[in-house]
C-alpha positions in Angstrom: 12.2 6.8 27.0 12.3 7.1 23.3 9.9 4.9 21.3 10.6 3.9 17.7 8.1 2.2 15.3 8.2 1.3 11.7 6.0 0.1 8.9 7.1 -1.0 5.4 6.0 -0.4 1.9 3.7 -2.9 0.3 3.1 -4.4 -3.2 -0.2 -5.8 -4.3 0.6 -9.2 -5.7 -2.7 -10.5 -6.9 -6.4 -9.4 -6.6 -6.1 -5.7 -6.5 -8.1 -3.5 -6.8 -10.9 -5.9 -5.6 -10.1 -5.4 -1.9 -12.3 -2.3 -1.9 -15.2 -4.2 -3.4 -15.5 -7.3 -1.1 -12.9 -9.2 -3.1 -9.7 -11.1 -2.3 -6.1 -10.2 -2.6 -2.5 -11.3 -1.9 0.0 -8.7 -0.9 3.6 -8.6 0.2 5.5 -6.2 2.5 8.5 -4.6 0.9 11.1 -3.9 3.5 13.4 -2.1 1.1 11.4 1.0 2.0 9.6 2.1 5.1 8.1 4.8 7.4 9.9 5.5 10.7 8.4 7.2 13.8 10.2 8.4 16.9 8.1 9.4 19.9 9.1 10.6 23.4 7.4 12.3 26.3 7.4 16.1 26.3 5.6 19.0 28.1 3.4 19.7 25.0 2.1 17.6 22.2 4.2 18.4 19.3 4.4 17.0 15.7 7.6 17.8 14.0 7.3 18.3 10.2 9.1 16.0 7.8 12.2 17.6 6.3 10.7 17.3 2.8 7.6 19.3 3.9 9.4 22.4 4.9 7.9 25.7 3.8 11.3 27.3 3.3 12.7 27.2 -0.2 15.9 28.5 -1.8 14.0 29.8 -4.8 10.7 29.4 -6.7 12.0 26.5 -8.8 12.6 24.5 -5.7 9.0 25.1 -4.5 7.7 24.0 -7.9 9.8 20.9 -7.9 8.6 20.0 -4.3 5.0 20.3 -5.3 5.5 18.2 -8.5 7.3 15.5 -6.5 5.4 15.5 -3.2 2.1 17.2 -3.9 0.3 19.8 -1.7 -0.5 17.4 1.1 2.1 16.7 3.8 2.3 13.8 6.2 1.2 15.9 9.2 -2.5 15.4 8.3 -1.9 11.7 8.4 -0.3 12.0 11.8 -3.1 14.2 13.2 -5.8 11.9 11.8 -4.1 8.9 13.4 -3.8 10.5 16.8 -7.5 11.5 16.7 -8.7 8.0 15.7 -6.4 6.3 18.3 -7.9 8.6 21.0 -11.5 7.9 19.8 -10.9 4.1 19.8 -9.6 4.2 23.3 -12.7 6.2 24.4 -15.1 3.8 22.6 -13.4 0.7 24.2 -13.3 2.5 27.6 -9.5 2.2 27.6 -8.0 4.7 30.1 -4.8 6.3 28.7 -2.3 8.2 30.9 -2.5 12.0 30.8 0.8 12.8 29.2 2.1 14.5 26.1 4.6 13.6 23.5 6.8 14.9 20.6 6.5 12.9 17.4 8.9 12.8 14.5 8.3 10.9 11.3 10.3 10.0 8.2 9.7 7.8 5.2 11.9 6.4 2.4 8.9 5.1 0.5 8.7 6.7 -3.0 5.7 9.0 -3.0 2.5 8.3 -4.9 3.6 5.3 -7.0 1.3 2.8 -5.4 3.6 1.5 -2.7 1.3 2.6 0.2 3.4 5.3 1.7 0.5 7.1 3.4 -0.8 4.1 5.2 2.8 3.2 6.3 3.1 6.5 8.1 -0.3 5.9 9.8 0.7 2.3 10.8 4.0 3.4 12.2 2.3 6.2 14.2 -0.4 4.0 15.7 2.3 1.4 16.7 4.2 4.1 18.5 1.1 5.3 20.2 0.3 1.8 21.3 3.7 1.5 22.9 3.6 4.9 24.5 0.2 4.5 26.1 0.6 0.7 26.6 -2.5 0.0 24.6 -3.0 -3.4 22.8 -5.3 -3.1 19.8 -6.1 -6.6 18.4 -4.1 -7.3 15.2 -7.2 -8.1 13.1 -8.9 -4.8 14.1 -5.8 -2.6 13.6 -6.1 -2.4 9.8 -9.7 -1.3 10.0 -8.7 1.6 12.3 -5.8 2.6 10.1 -8.2 2.6 7.0 -10.7 4.8 8.9 -8.0 7.5 9.3 -7.9 7.9 5.5 -11.6 7.3 4.7 -13.3 9.0 7.6 -10.8 11.7 8.5 -9.2 12.6 5.2 -11.8 11.5 2.6 -9.4 9.2 0.7 -10.9 6.4 -1.2 -9.0 3.2 -0.2 -9.3 -0.4 0.7 -8.1 -2.6 3.6 -5.4 -4.5 1.6 -2.5 -2.0 2.3 -3.2 -1.7 6.0 -3.5 -5.5 6.5 -0.1 -6.3 5.0 1.5 -3.4 6.8 0.2 -4.8 10.1 0.8 -8.5 9.4 3.9 -8.1 7.2 5.4 -10.9 5.0 2.9 -12.3 2.5 -0.8 -12.4 3.3 -3.9 -13.8 1.6 -7.0 -11.7 2.4 -10.7 -12.4 2.0 -12.9 -9.4 2.3 -16.3 -11.2 1.9 -19.1 -8.8 2.6 -20.9 -10.8 5.3 -17.7 -11.2 7.3 -16.7 -7.6 7.0 -20.1 -6.3 8.0 -20.3 -8.7 11.0 -16.7 -8.5 12.3 -15.5 -5.2 10.8 -12.5 -7.1 9.4 -11.8 -9.8 6.8 -10.1 -13.2 7.0 -6.3 -12.8 6.9 -4.1 -15.8 6.2 -0.3 -15.7 6.2 1.6 -17.4 3.4 5.2 -18.5 4.0 7.3 -16.0 1.9 9.7 -18.9 1.1 7.0 -20.1 -1.3 7.3 -17.0 -3.4 9.1 -17.1 -6.8 11.8 -14.6 -7.9 10.1 -11.2 -7.8 11.1 -7.8 -9.2 9.5 -4.5 -8.4 9.9 -1.5 -10.7 8.8 2.1 -10.1 8.9 5.5 -11.7 8.3 8.5 -9.5 7.4 10.6 -12.5 4.2 8.6 -12.8 3.1 9.2 -9.2 -0.5 10.1 -8.6 -2.9 10.0 -5.6 -4.6 6.6 -5.7 -7.9 7.9 -4.3 -8.3 10.0 -7.4 -7.5 7.0 -9.7 -10.1 4.8 -8.0 -12.9 7.2 -7.7 -14.4 6.6 -11.1 -14.5 2.8 -10.6 -16.2 3.3 -7.3 -19.0 5.3 -8.9 -19.5 2.7 -11.6 -19.4 -0.2 -9.1 -22.1 1.5 -6.9 -24.2 2.1 -10.1 -24.2 -1.7 -10.5 -22.4 -1.8 -13.9 -22.3 -5.5 -14.8 -18.9 -5.3 -16.6 -17.3 -3.7 -13.6 -18.8 -6.1 -11.0 -18.0 -9.2 -13.1 -14.4 -8.1 -13.8 -13.7 -7.3 -10.1 -15.2 -10.7 -9.2 -12.8 -12.4 -11.6 -9.8 -10.4 -10.3 -10.8 -11.7 -6.8 -10.9 -15.3 -8.0 -7.4 -14.8 -9.4 -6.1 -14.1 -5.8 -8.0 -17.2 -4.5 -6.4 -19.4 -7.2 -3.1 -17.7 -6.7 -2.9 -18.7 -3.0 -2.9 -22.4 -4.0 -0.6 -21.9 -6.9 2.0 -20.2 -4.7 1.9 -23.0 -2.1 2.3 -25.6 -4.9 5.1 -23.6 -6.6 3.3 -23.6 -9.9 5.1 -20.4 -11.1 4.2 -20.9 -14.7 0.5 -20.6 -13.8 1.3 -17.7 -11.4 2.9 -15.8 -14.3 -0.4 -16.2 -16.2 -2.5 -15.0 -13.3 -0.3 -11.9 -12.8 -0.7 -10.9 -16.4 -4.4 -11.6 -16.4 -4.9 -9.5 -13.3 -3.5 -6.4 -15.1 -5.3 -7.2 -18.4 -8.6 -7.3 -16.6 -7.9 -4.1 -14.8 -7.4 -2.5 -18.2 -11.0 -3.5 -19.2 -12.6 -1.3 -16.5 -10.0 1.4 -15.8 -8.2 4.0 -17.9 -4.4 3.4 -17.9 -2.1 6.1 -19.0 0.3 5.5 -21.9 3.4 5.9 -19.6 2.1 3.3 -17.2 1.3 1.0 -20.0 4.9 1.4 -21.2 6.1 0.1 -17.9 4.0 -3.1 -18.4 5.0 -3.5 -22.0 8.7 -3.0 -21.3 8.7 -5.6 -18.6 6.7 -8.1 -20.6 9.0 -7.5 -23.5 11.8 -8.8 -21.4 9.8 -12.0 -20.8 8.7 -11.2 -17.3 5.1 -11.0 -16.0 3.9 -7.6 -15.0 1.0 -5.9 -13.2 0.5 -2.8 -11.0 1.8 -3.1 -7.5 -0.8 -0.5 -6.6 -2.7 2.2 -8.5 0.1 3.1 -10.9 3.7 4.2 -11.1 5.0 0.8 -9.9 4.8 -2.8 -11.2 5.5 -6.2 -9.9 6.1 -9.6 -11.5 8.2 -12.7 -11.8 11.6 -12.9 -13.4 13.0 -16.4 -14.4 16.8 -15.8 -14.0 19.5 -13.3 -13.6 19.8 -12.7 -17.3 16.1 -11.6 -17.4 16.6 -9.5 -14.3 19.5 -7.7 -15.9 17.4 -7.1 -19.0 14.6 -5.6 -16.9 17.1 -3.3 -15.2 18.5 -2.1 -18.5 15.3 -1.7 -20.4 13.2 -0.1 -17.6 16.0 2.3 -16.9 15.5 3.6 -20.4 12.1 4.8 -19.4 13.3 6.2 -16.1 12.1 3.3 -13.9 14.2 1.7 -11.2 14.2 -2.1 -10.6 14.7 -3.7 -7.2 14.3 -7.2 -5.8 11.7 -6.8 -3.0 12.9 -7.9 0.4 10.1 -9.9 2.0 10.3 -11.6 5.4 
């Protein structure tokens, strides 16, 4: 039997990056892009490398282009870390899994390192495939915590729960990561929002601006743990924006939602260094009349457009700075 599993890209809509600091966020799944895993029983446990991670190149220029686009770290480390964490979870919960091996193939259409959660999508798809293969049922609210632990514990990547929650729950989700709840239950409070309440959204990304999000967030983590008041107060306000945004979305107050999106990014600028090229994405989108904020840690932005004329303007103007515009497909 061949098992297939998928997980989709995500865009942080409001509240990021407060999710890693006991904050609140709203996020959407973006079904335009996804990670796909195929798994079937085999004599040995085998992980087949992604075609983009081959170590065979036509010439040195191709190797350099591959490193620039995809970095030095392939998806196989994500797969190995996921298998290890899945096995350890089963041991800790005294879940007996059948003694059988498998071959696993993975693929992803998610643009690399532009803040659309490509890494966690691979992990989510792998763990879904493992659940099916070994007939294990990990509770939905616990699954994002296990997925996060693959990156934080196994790979040393600085990350928060937001990406993993939306990739497990899908659609549009409001998340409250209040410290007491997290420490007691090992997960936050996750509330689905009907995507039909969302306004007209655009998503724009530029793969030339890709970077590893853990590196981007490391400085803010150090300052937060030092107790810098400006950082703590700003992150608290960003979390409040998500809480207000939940009600604003349900009430279809899109004018106020526009303001919250812009404020979210402007507050981020107070405590984090934003590159000029990333700022150009924001300025260009806002110059067309749309709201704009990071969808993740940089390289992609999300916001509201009012009509088709504004969308066409976004497509044309952002293309001039090598950014592609899409309408996120959310179910």
